[in-house]
N, C-alpha and C positions, 0 to 999 in steps of 0.2 A: 486231789481231782477235782472240781468243782462241781456243785447238785447237777450243772446243766450236761454236764458232759458225762456223766450216770445215766441218765436218763436211755431209757432203749431206744438204739438207733434200727431206723427202717430200712437204712442203703448203707451201705460200702461201694464208695468211689475207686476205683484202682486203675493209679495211672502210671504203668513204666518206664521208666525214663536211663536215656543214652543218649549223652554227649547232646540234648534239645535246647540247649540255653537260647536258640534265639530267637523262638517261640515259643517258648516253656511259660513266662508270667502271662503271654497274651491265652493259652487253653488253660490254665490255673484258675484265670478271672472268670471264663468262661463255664468252670464250673462254678465257682461261687456263688456267682450271679443268674442262679437256679433258680426258680419261682418256687421248685421243692427246697425246702433247707432243711430236712432232718436226716442229714448224711453225716458220715465220715470220709475226708479225701486221705488214704493213702497212697500218697508219692513214692514208688520204689527205686531209688538209684539205682542204678544197674553199672556201677563199676565207670560212673564217668570222669572225662580226663579235663574239658571244659569248666566252664563257671557256673555248670545246673545247679549247683548243691546251693553258692552264694544267693540265685537267682530264687529259687524254693524259700531259703531265710530271710529275704528281703518281705516276704509279704506274711503280712499279720491274721492270722482265721485261727482259732480253737479247733478246728473243725481237722484241721490238716497233723498228718503226722508224716513225717519223714521216714523212712525205712531204707538203711545203707547196705549193700552189698558187699562194700569196700573193693570188690574185684566184678569184672563182667562175667557175671553167669550164663547169661543168653536166656531170651524172653521166655521159652518154656518153662524155667525153674522158676523167674521173679512172677507168672503171670501164678504157678503154685503158691509160690508165696502169697500172694494176693489171694488167692482162695485161703489159703490157710487161715492166715488173720483178720480176715473180714470178720468183721460183729454185728452185719445188719441181715435184716430177712432178706433184702436182694440185694445183688451186685450189677455195677456198670462200668462197664471197661472205657479209659475215655485215652487218645494217644497224647503224647507231650507235643504234638506242634498239630493239634484240631483245633476246633472250634463245635459248640453243640448248642440248635435251638434252646432258649432258656425253658422252655416248657418240657424237655426232653424226660427229664426225670418224673416230673409229675403224670406226665400222660403215659409212661411206659408202667409204671407202679399202677396207676389204677387200672391199664388192660390186665396185669399181672392177675390185681386182686376181682377181678370183674371174669376172670378164663380161669379157675384155679387146678385146670389139669396143665396147662401149659406151663415147662420148666426153661423155656428159653422164648426169651421174646427179641427182632432187632426192627429196624427202620428200615425205611429207605436212606439212600443219603447225595450230595452234591459233591462231588470232586472240582478244588480250584486250584489256580496257580500253575497251568498248566493248557492257557488258551484259554476261550471261553470254558465256563463253567459246566459238569456234566454231572445230570444226576443217573443213578446209578440205583435200580430198581429189581427186584426178585421177586420171589413165587410168597405170595401169603397163607393159603392153605397148609395144615402142617402134614397131610400126606403128598402134595406138591414139591414141601422142602425136602422131606424125607429122599422123595426120588430125585429133586435135582441134586443131590450128596451125590449121587452117583459118579457126577462128571466135574463139580468143584465147590465153593462154599455158596448156599445156600441164603446163608448167614453172612451179613455184613459186622465180621467179626466185631469191630470199633462201636458198632451200632448195639452191641447187644445189651440186655440184662439178663440176669440167671435168677432163679430162683431157687434161695441156698439152701433149703431143706432137701430138695429133689436131685441137686446135684449132689450132696451127702452121702444119701441116699444111695446113690447111683453106683458112687465110689470114684470119680471121674475126675481126671486128672490131665494135665499138660506132658505126650512125651519131650520127654527132655534132650533123645536124638535127632530132634527134627528142629534144625537152625529157624526153618520155614515152614510153614500149613502147618505148624503144631496145629491151630485153629480150627481150619479144617478138619484134622484125625479126630480133635475134639468133639467137634457137632456130628462125624458120622456114629460115632462111641454113643454119645447123647442120646439119637433119635433114636437109640431101639429102646431105649426106656422111658422115653416122656415126648410127648409131643411138641412142637417148635413151631411158632409164628412168627411172623414181620407184620410189621404196623403198615399201613400206604402213606406215612407222611415222612416228607424230609425233617429228619430232625440231628441229623449229624454233619460236617461239615467236613472232609475230609482232605488236608495239603499235598499234594503232591510236592517230596521238598527230599534234598539229598541226605536228612537223617533217617527216611525212613527204613526200615528193614526191604520191602523191595524194593527199591530203588538199589538199595546195594548187592543184591542179587540178577540185578538184570541180565548182565552178562555173564552170568554162570550159568546156563542153559540147561547142560546134563545133570551140574548138582541139581537143579531145581527139579528135572528131570526125576531123579533117584528119591527125591523125599516124595514128591505126588505120588512114586509108583508105591511109594511103602501106604500109601492111604487106601490107592486103587484094589490095592490086594486084598484088603477086606471084604470088597464089593465085590472079586471076581472072584472070591473061597465063597461069598454067601449065594451070589446065581451060577457059580459052576461055570466058571469061564476060564477058558483054555490060559494058563499062565504063563505065557510065555512071552518072550522080549520084542516081537513083532506086534501082540496084540495091544501088552500096554504103549506101546510110543504111539500106536493107532491111536489108542482110546486119550491120551497126553495130547497127539495133535489136535482132536476133534475138539477137544474142552478148550483149549487154548485159543488164541485171538489168532493165531498163523494162516495165514491165505492157502486158496488151493489152487494151483494154476494147468490141472486138467482133468478130464472128465470121467478119465478111469478110478482115479483117488477118490474123487464122490464118492462113484459108484458105491468102492470099497468100505467109506465111511457108513454112507448109508445101511447097507447089506448088517454094518457092525450092530446097527439103531437095531434094526427089525431081530438080530442076534440076542441084544436085550430086550427084548420085548419077549421074544419066543422063550430063553431061558425061566423070564419071572413068571409066566405063562404055568412054566412046569411045575416052580420052587416054592412058588406063591411068597418072595419075602417081600413086596410092597404093593400095596394097592394099583390094582390094574389098571382103572382110570386115569389116577395120579399119573402116574409111568406112563400112558401114554401121552397123553398132556404133554407131559415132560419130553419126551421123545418130538412130539410133535413142532414144539420150541427149538429142540436141537436141531432137528433137517432142516428149519428155516435158516437157524443160526449155520447151518455146514452152508447152504445155498447161497446167504448172503457173502462169507469167505470166498466164496467162489464167483461170485461176477466178474471178476477181470477174466475169466474163459469166454463167456459173452451169452449168449442167447441161448445155446448148447444147457447151460446150468438151468436156465428160465424154464426152456422143456421139460429139464429131469426132475424138476420138483414139480409142475404140470400134471407130471405121467407118475408121478407117486405118492404126492401129499397125504391121499386117501390112504395110505397105510397104517397115519397116524389122525388121532385129534387134537387139532389146532387149537395152539394155547393162546396165546399173547402174541404185541409184539412184530406181528407178521404181516404188513403193508404188501400184498399183492404186488400194487402200480410200483411202489417203491424197489421192491427186488423188480422188476421188471424192467424199471429206468436204470439199476445198478446195471442189470445184465447187459440191455441197450449199448451204454458205453463202456462197457469192459468196464468197471469201474474196481480200480487194485488199490484200496485202502478198507482196512474194517470200518 
């Protein structure tokens, strides 16, 4: 081993690969061309049957380590292997078909060094390769990130960077029983051990491709629901929400991008948000103000998904929006126009 490789490694970059030959070289080069240089790149081949390994072996860089699972073990197992093998003080994830800003690692490491209590930080990302590029944003403040996790991941997993001593101390790992949402489950567990924050910069470029895990589960809605249900159960138990199938499905539908087509269902979903607020007042699981902002954001999101009903939705929003503190992204004019034309897309 050369003296250079014996030097302390600041960052471990973990890239799980399963049949990712099409965009793999581009993704690897995006990592190697970072302005921050002191990292190891652990590429874990999870039993690929295409030419992914050949693509990796064609790139000559001492920072690359190829780990071969031999057979497909699943994304949670592969992520856990990355956690185990990482030598850096920090760990960054990278998907095998995506791209990153050349300053991503430098910016996230500086953020974590300047905020020593933060255990995980994510960034915003741009989705591309499915029509017009779309910016995905999420909450910044740790208390709002934590509250947002009631409904869906408020950390965009591929963008995240971990402070490894906190991960190890908390004994965190990915649940191998979850074929998807293993990251969502991980962040729900993590948020009760240390603060999680997001940086309001677009540093990650997510490629919508046929090889992505979520694409493979697009048509398996019931299976996706069962995975989500396992994560939701943690919140239901903490907030003492009734563990009925009806409530789980109501919560999952509200958290999704599925549209509503009658005002009665909208009212029921709104009442569910109010119920969550009141349960938290009783049991003090989350910061009241942060949760109130997240619920206000979800109420706007709910009405946005219900614009095809028409102006009844807009009137319902005007009547009830005072129940929660408004957060961000909720233009009253945009909602009015959506309802006025009965817009039937998300």
